[in-house]
C-alpha positions in Angstrom: -141.2 -90.0 -7.1 -141.9 -93.9 -7.0 -139.6 -97.1 -6.9 -139.9 -100.7 -6.1 -138.2 -102.8 -3.8 -138.3 -106.0 -1.6 -137.1 -107.9 1.5 -137.1 -111.2 3.1 -138.7 -111.4 6.5 -140.3 -114.3 8.5 -139.3 -116.7 5.8 -141.4 -114.7 3.3 -140.8 -111.7 0.7 -142.5 -108.6 1.0 -143.1 -106.5 -2.3 -143.4 -103.0 -1.4 -143.4 -99.6 -3.6 -141.8 -96.5 -1.9 -143.6 -93.3 -2.7 -141.3 -90.1 -1.8 -142.6 -86.8 -1.3 -140.8 -83.4 -0.2 -143.9 -82.4 2.0 -144.0 -85.7 3.9 -141.8 -85.2 7.3 -142.8 -88.8 8.5 -142.8 -92.0 7.2 -145.8 -94.1 7.0 -146.5 -98.0 5.9 -149.7 -98.6 4.2 -151.2 -102.0 3.4 -153.9 -101.7 0.8 -156.9 -103.9 0.3 -155.5 -105.0 -3.2 -152.7 -106.6 -1.4 -150.1 -103.9 -2.1 -147.8 -102.3 0.4 -146.7 -99.0 0.1 -144.1 -97.1 1.9 -144.6 -93.3 2.3 -141.2 -91.7 2.7 -139.9 -88.1 3.3 -137.5 -87.0 0.6 -133.9 -88.1 1.4 -134.8 -91.3 3.4 -132.3 -94.1 2.5 -133.3 -97.5 0.8 -131.4 -99.4 3.6 -133.3 -97.3 6.3 -136.5 -98.1 4.5 -135.8 -101.8 4.5 -135.0 -101.7 7.9 -138.2 -100.2 8.9 -140.4 -102.8 6.9 -138.5 -105.7 8.3 -139.4 -104.1 11.8 -142.9 -103.8 10.7 -143.1 -107.5 9.0 -145.5 -109.2 11.6 -147.7 -106.5 11.4 -147.5 -106.2 7.6 -148.3 -110.1 7.1 -151.0 -109.7 9.4 -152.6 -107.0 7.6 -152.2 -108.9 4.3 -153.6 -112.2 5.7 -156.7 -110.3 6.8 -157.3 -108.7 3.3 -156.8 -112.0 1.7 -159.4 -113.5 4.1 -161.8 -110.8 3.5 -161.0 -110.4 -0.3 -163.9 -108.5 -2.2 -165.4 -109.6 -5.2 -163.9 -108.7 -8.3 -165.7 -105.4 -9.6 -164.1 -105.3 -13.1 -167.2 -104.7 -15.7 -167.6 -106.9 -18.6 -170.0 -104.4 -20.3 -172.6 -106.9 -21.3 -176.2 -106.6 -21.2 -177.9 -107.0 -17.7 -174.9 -106.2 -15.8 -175.6 -103.9 -12.9 -174.3 -100.3 -12.8 -174.5 -97.8 -9.8 -175.5 -94.2 -10.3 -175.8 -91.7 -7.3 -176.2 -94.9 -5.2 -178.9 -96.7 -7.3 -178.5 -99.8 -9.3 -179.2 -99.7 -13.0 -179.1 -103.0 -15.0 -177.4 -102.3 -18.7 -179.4 -102.6 -21.8 -177.4 -102.6 -25.1 -179.6 -101.5 -28.2 -178.4 -101.7 -31.7 -179.8 -99.1 -33.7 -179.8 -98.4 -37.6 -178.4 -95.1 -39.0 -176.7 -94.3 -35.7 -173.0 -93.1 -36.3 -172.2 -92.3 -32.5 -173.1 -94.3 -29.5 -175.0 -93.1 -26.9 -175.9 -93.6 -23.2 -178.7 -92.6 -21.1 -181.1 -93.8 -18.3 -184.6 -94.8 -19.3 -187.2 -96.9 -17.4 -184.7 -97.6 -14.5 -182.2 -99.0 -16.9 -178.7 -97.7 -18.3 -179.3 -97.9 -21.9 -176.6 -97.6 -24.3 -177.3 -97.4 -28.0 -174.9 -98.5 -30.5 -174.9 -98.8 -34.4 -176.3 -101.8 -35.6 -173.2 -103.1 -37.7 -170.9 -103.1 -34.3 -169.1 -106.4 -34.1 -169.0 -108.4 -31.2 -165.4 -107.9 -30.8 -165.8 -104.2 -31.0 -168.9 -103.9 -28.9 -167.4 -104.2 -24.8 -165.0 -101.4 -25.9 -167.5 -99.3 -27.8 -169.8 -99.6 -24.7 -167.3 -99.1 -22.1 -166.1 -95.7 -23.7 -169.8 -94.5 -24.2 -170.2 -95.3 -20.3 -167.2 -93.7 -19.2 -168.1 -90.6 -21.3 -171.5 -90.5 -20.0 -170.6 -91.0 -16.4 -167.8 -88.3 -16.7 -170.1 -85.7 -18.3 -172.6 -86.3 -15.5 -169.9 -86.1 -12.5 -168.6 -83.0 -13.9 -172.1 -81.5 -13.9 -172.8 -82.5 -10.5 -169.2 -81.5 -9.0 -169.6 -78.0 -10.6 -173.0 -77.2 -8.9 -171.7 -78.6 -5.6 -168.4 -76.4 -5.8 -170.4 -73.2 -6.6 -172.6 -73.8 -3.6 -170.2 -74.6 -1.0 -167.5 -72.0 -2.4 -169.8 -69.5 -1.5 -170.4 -70.9 2.0 -166.5 -71.1 2.4 -166.1 -67.6 1.3 -163.7 -68.5 -1.6 -163.8 -68.0 -5.5 -165.0 -71.6 -6.9 -161.7 -73.2 -7.9 -161.0 -75.0 -11.0 -161.4 -78.7 -11.2 -161.1 -82.0 -13.4 -163.2 -84.9 -13.5 -161.0 -87.7 -14.0 -160.1 -91.5 -13.5 -157.6 -92.0 -10.5 -156.5 -95.4 -9.5 -155.8 -94.5 -5.8 -157.8 -91.7 -4.8 -161.3 -90.1 -4.7 -159.9 -86.7 -4.9 -157.0 -84.2 -4.6 -156.2 -80.4 -4.5 -153.0 -79.0 -6.1 -150.7 -76.7 -4.9 -152.4 -74.2 -7.3 -155.8 -75.0 -5.8 -156.7 -77.1 -8.8 -159.3 -79.9 -7.7 -159.3 -83.4 -9.1 -162.3 -85.6 -8.7 -162.5 -89.1 -9.7 -165.7 -89.4 -11.8 -166.2 -92.8 -10.7 -167.7 -91.0 -7.6 -171.1 -90.5 -9.5 -171.8 -94.1 -8.7 -171.5 -93.4 -4.8 -175.0 -91.8 -3.2 -174.8 -88.0 -3.3 -173.7 -87.3 0.0 -170.7 -89.3 -0.4 -169.8 -87.5 -3.2 -170.6 -84.3 -1.6 -168.3 -85.2 1.0 -165.3 -85.5 -1.2 -166.0 -82.2 -2.9 -166.3 -80.5 0.5 -163.2 -82.1 1.8 -160.9 -81.2 -1.4 -162.6 -77.7 -1.2 -161.4 -77.1 2.5 -157.8 -77.7 1.0 -157.9 -74.7 -0.6 -157.8 -72.9 2.7 -156.1 -75.6 4.8 -153.4 -77.9 3.0 -152.8 -80.6 5.5 -155.2 -82.6 7.6 -155.0 -80.7 10.7 -157.5 -80.1 13.5 -158.2 -76.5 11.7 -159.0 -78.3 8.5 -161.1 -80.9 10.3 -163.1 -78.0 12.0 -163.7 -76.5 8.3 -165.1 -79.6 6.9 -167.6 -80.1 9.9 -168.5 -76.5 9.5 -169.6 -77.2 6.1 -170.9 -80.6 6.5 -171.5 -81.3 10.3 -172.5 -85.0 9.6 -169.4 -85.7 7.2 -168.0 -88.6 9.5 -171.1 -90.6 8.5 -170.5 -90.3 4.7 -166.8 -90.4 4.9 -167.0 -93.9 6.8 -169.8 -95.1 4.3 -167.6 -94.5 1.6 -164.6 -96.2 3.0 -167.0 -99.2 3.6 -168.7 -99.3 0.0 -165.9 -97.5 -2.1 -165.1 -100.8 -3.7 -168.3 -101.1 -5.6 -167.6 -97.9 -7.2 -165.6 -99.2 -10.2 -166.2 -99.2 -14.0 
């Protein structure tokens, strides 16, 4: 369950979102690079108690917000126009849009080190960006599903578990997750990252099939499957802002 609240502290206002979880035992405050403040709360923690905790951490929160403001990353929102750069497995590809006669369904593919999108010749300027976006998203989703499936089959054997069900989808706030029913969800935009970063996320979520939390045993399991996981975990934290469609 989620709800929004705000407090005044140090002469300023802090807007924050409360995210309740039955599984969480301790409260935590998270300040995100997009300037959002999130309070992760155990079920039943009162709004008044949360306000007091936010107020107590206000100087720290403002310090983090100021740092993110000073180091704000460029807007990565795509315009889906000719020449725009797209990542795929860590490599850069400029977008090429081709108008083709007698084509009913748009198509995306790689050709001559470019991401080529073919659209019907009669596509209007108003329709073009949305049509290209839909085509690129579908193409990347399909390729991501293929890559994730290969990785899961390989690592499931190494882990000694049946290959779990998975879904490749757009997720705004996370790269991956594993449900209580062992259904994995992987953010399709990871197909933009170098292959080892994608591999790390798949390994991470797969290990949750055996260990549902981030205990010492969990990280030992991750390291057993991927000894250099920390390198790719850190590089994903550093470069993940680039992988946006």
